[in-house]
C-alpha positions as CSV (number, residue, x, y, z in Angstrom):
1,X,-98.5,96.4,-65.6
2,X,-100.8,98.0,-62.8
3,X,-101.8,94.4,-61.9
4,X,-98.1,93.3,-61.9
5,X,-97.3,96.5,-59.4
6,X,-100.3,95.5,-57.2
7,X,-99.0,91.8,-57.3
8,X,-95.4,93.0,-56.4
9,X,-94.1,91.1,-58.9
10,X,-91.2,93.4,-59.9
11,X,-90.2,94.2,-56.1
12,X,-87.0,92.6,-57.1
13,X,-85.6,93.3,-60.7
14,X,-86.3,91.1,-63.6
15,X,-84.8,90.9,-66.7
16,X,-87.1,90.4,-69.7
17,X,-86.9,90.3,-73.6
18,X,-88.8,93.0,-75.0
19,X,-90.1,95.0,-78.2
20,X,-90.1,98.8,-77.6
21,X,-91.8,101.3,-80.0
22,X,-91.3,105.1,-79.4
23,X,-93.8,107.1,-81.7
24,X,-94.3,111.0,-81.5
25,X,-96.0,113.6,-83.3
26,X,-94.3,115.1,-86.2
27,X,-93.9,118.9,-86.5
28,X,-95.1,119.0,-83.2
29,X,-93.2,122.6,-82.1
30,X,-95.2,124.2,-85.3
31,X,-98.4,122.8,-84.7
32,X,-97.9,123.8,-81.0
33,X,-97.2,127.5,-82.1
34,X,-100.3,127.7,-84.6
35,X,-102.9,126.5,-82.3
36,X,-101.6,127.4,-79.0
37,X,-100.8,125.3,-76.0
38,X,-104.2,124.5,-74.9
39,X,-105.6,123.2,-77.9
40,X,-102.2,121.3,-78.6
41,X,-102.9,119.9,-75.3
42,X,-106.2,118.5,-76.3
43,X,-104.9,117.2,-79.8
44,X,-102.3,115.5,-77.9
45,X,-105.0,114.0,-75.8
46,X,-107.1,113.0,-78.5
47,X,-104.3,111.2,-80.4
48,X,-103.5,109.3,-77.3
49,X,-107.4,108.2,-77.1
50,X,-107.5,107.3,-80.8
51,X,-104.3,104.9,-80.3
52,X,-106.1,102.4,-77.8
53,X,-107.8,100.8,-80.8
54,X,-104.6,99.8,-82.2
55,X,-103.1,98.7,-78.8
56,X,-106.0,96.4,-77.8
57,X,-105.9,94.8,-81.1
58,X,-102.2,94.0,-81.0
59,X,-101.7,93.7,-77.5
60,X,-99.4,96.7,-76.9
61,X,-98.9,98.1,-73.3
62,X,-98.3,101.8,-72.7
63,X,-95.2,102.3,-70.8
64,X,-95.1,105.9,-70.9
65,X,-96.6,109.2,-72.2
66,X,-93.8,112.0,-72.3
67,X,-95.2,115.1,-73.8
68,X,-96.2,114.4,-77.5
69,X,-94.6,111.0,-77.3
70,X,-95.9,107.6,-76.3
71,X,-93.6,104.8,-75.3
72,X,-95.2,101.1,-76.0
73,X,-93.8,97.9,-75.2
74,X,-94.4,94.0,-75.9
75,X,-93.1,91.0,-74.3
76,X,-92.8,87.5,-75.7
77,X,-92.3,88.6,-79.4
78,X,-91.1,86.6,-82.0
79,X,-91.5,85.9,-85.8
80,X,-94.8,84.6,-85.2
81,X,-96.4,87.9,-84.3
82,X,-93.7,90.6,-84.9
83,X,-96.1,91.6,-87.8
84,X,-98.3,93.0,-84.9
85,X,-95.9,95.8,-84.1
86,X,-95.9,97.0,-87.5
87,X,-99.5,96.8,-87.9
88,X,-100.0,98.6,-84.5
89,X,-98.6,101.8,-86.3
90,X,-100.4,101.4,-89.6
91,X,-103.9,101.0,-87.6
92,X,-103.3,104.1,-85.5
93,X,-102.2,105.9,-88.3
94,X,-105.2,104.9,-90.5
95,X,-107.5,105.8,-87.5
96,X,-106.0,109.6,-87.5
97,X,-106.6,109.7,-91.5
98,X,-110.0,108.4,-91.0
99,X,-110.5,111.1,-88.6
100,X,-109.0,113.8,-90.5
101,X,-112.5,116.0,-90.6
102,X,-112.4,115.9,-86.9
103,X,-109.1,117.1,-86.5
104,X,-109.1,119.5,-89.1
105,X,-112.3,121.1,-87.7
106,X,-111.0,121.5,-84.0
107,X,-107.2,122.1,-84.5
108,X,-106.7,122.8,-88.3
109,X,-104.3,120.1,-88.6
110,X,-104.2,116.3,-89.0
111,X,-101.8,115.0,-86.8
112,X,-99.1,112.5,-88.2
113,X,-96.8,110.2,-86.2
114,X,-93.3,109.1,-86.8
115,X,-91.9,105.8,-84.8
116,X,-89.0,103.3,-84.3
117,X,-89.0,100.0,-83.0
118,X,-86.3,97.9,-81.6
119,X,-85.9,94.9,-79.1
120,X,-83.6,93.7,-76.6
121,X,-83.4,92.6,-72.7
122,X,-84.3,95.1,-70.4
123,X,-84.4,95.2,-66.7
124,X,-88.1,96.0,-65.0
125,X,-88.1,97.0,-61.3
126,X,-90.4,98.8,-59.3
127,X,-89.4,102.3,-58.2
128,X,-90.5,105.1,-56.1
129,X,-91.9,106.0,-52.5
130,X,-94.2,108.7,-53.1
131,X,-95.2,107.6,-56.2
132,X,-94.8,103.6,-57.2
133,X,-94.3,102.7,-60.7
134,X,-92.4,99.9,-62.9
135,X,-89.5,101.3,-64.8
136,X,-87.6,99.6,-67.5
137,X,-83.8,99.9,-67.4
138,X,-81.5,99.1,-70.6
139,X,-79.6,100.3,-73.7
140,X,-82.7,99.2,-75.6
141,X,-84.8,102.1,-74.8
142,X,-82.0,104.8,-75.6
143,X,-81.7,102.9,-78.9
144,X,-85.1,103.2,-79.9
145,X,-85.6,106.9,-78.9
146,X,-82.4,107.7,-81.0
147,X,-83.7,105.4,-84.0
148,X,-87.0,107.4,-83.7
149,X,-85.0,110.8,-83.7
150,X,-83.6,109.7,-87.0
151,X,-87.0,109.7,-88.8
152,X,-87.1,113.2,-89.9
153,X,-83.1,113.1,-91.1
154,X,-84.0,109.8,-93.0
155,X,-87.6,110.6,-94.5
156,X,-89.2,107.7,-93.0
157,X,-92.3,107.2,-90.8
158,X,-91.1,104.4,-89.4
159,X,-87.6,103.0,-88.8
160,X,-86.9,99.5,-87.4
161,X,-83.5,98.0,-86.2
162,X,-81.9,94.8,-87.5
163,X,-83.0,92.9,-84.5
164,X,-86.8,93.4,-85.6
165,X,-86.0,92.8,-89.4
166,X,-84.6,89.6,-88.7
167,X,-88.1,88.5,-87.3
168,X,-90.1,89.6,-90.4
169,X,-91.1,86.4,-92.4
170,X,-91.3,88.5,-95.4
171,X,-89.7,91.9,-95.2
172,X,-89.6,92.4,-98.9
173,X,-93.5,92.9,-98.7
174,X,-93.3,95.7,-96.5
175,X,-90.5,97.2,-99.0
176,X,-87.9,98.1,-96.4
177,X,-84.9,100.2,-97.3
178,X,-81.6,99.5,-95.7
179,X,-80.3,102.7,-94.1
180,X,-76.9,101.3,-93.1
181,X,-75.0,101.1,-89.7
182,X,-76.3,104.3,-88.3
183,X,-74.2,106.3,-85.4
184,X,-76.2,106.9,-82.7
185,X,-75.4,109.5,-80.0
186,X,-74.5,108.3,-76.6
187,X,-73.6,104.7,-78.2
188,X,-70.1,103.4,-79.3
189,X,-71.6,100.7,-81.5
190,X,-73.3,101.4,-84.8
191,X,-76.9,99.9,-85.4
192,X,-78.2,98.8,-88.5
193,X,-81.5,100.1,-89.2
194,X,-84.2,99.8,-92.0
195,X,-86.8,102.6,-93.2
196,X,-90.2,101.4,-93.8
197,X,-93.2,103.9,-95.0
198,X,-91.1,106.6,-96.5
199,X,-92.4,110.5,-96.5
200,X,-94.6,111.2,-99.6
């Protein structure tokens, strides 16, 4: 994204088909209250550093860090590499588990993240005068955010839309459960989604 910004690729708006993952810290408010805001800030920093391995391995790009949430995107995704999206989340979760001793010692908690994945067309364009950056515009971002917000209510660490489910070659291996056509705030049309990795 930085290179494209430098090259001026998105000076004029371009439409692209992309996959987005919204991922944020579970029970973030409780954790912040328990350890204090300074320690909480360091915790988030450590978590975002620990996601790097998964992003490099599966070619994910960070679009935004927003509080305790990280927005990741991929381009040119099809059934040949859709598994990389699921694996990104799995590798990150495993990294946090492997570093449980570190997190317990420093923050008295082992962080856990929940996430949602959706795909669709977005418009990419360069925005800003004082601070230039590349922005994504499109309903796909709103839908992904809304799905991620349902993780607690539905009891799943990861929720994927039907547009993602339909690209998974062998969805039965992931033991996905259809959650039905969900009503999402701000959307007129319902979205069919599937739960993956139920809370235990």
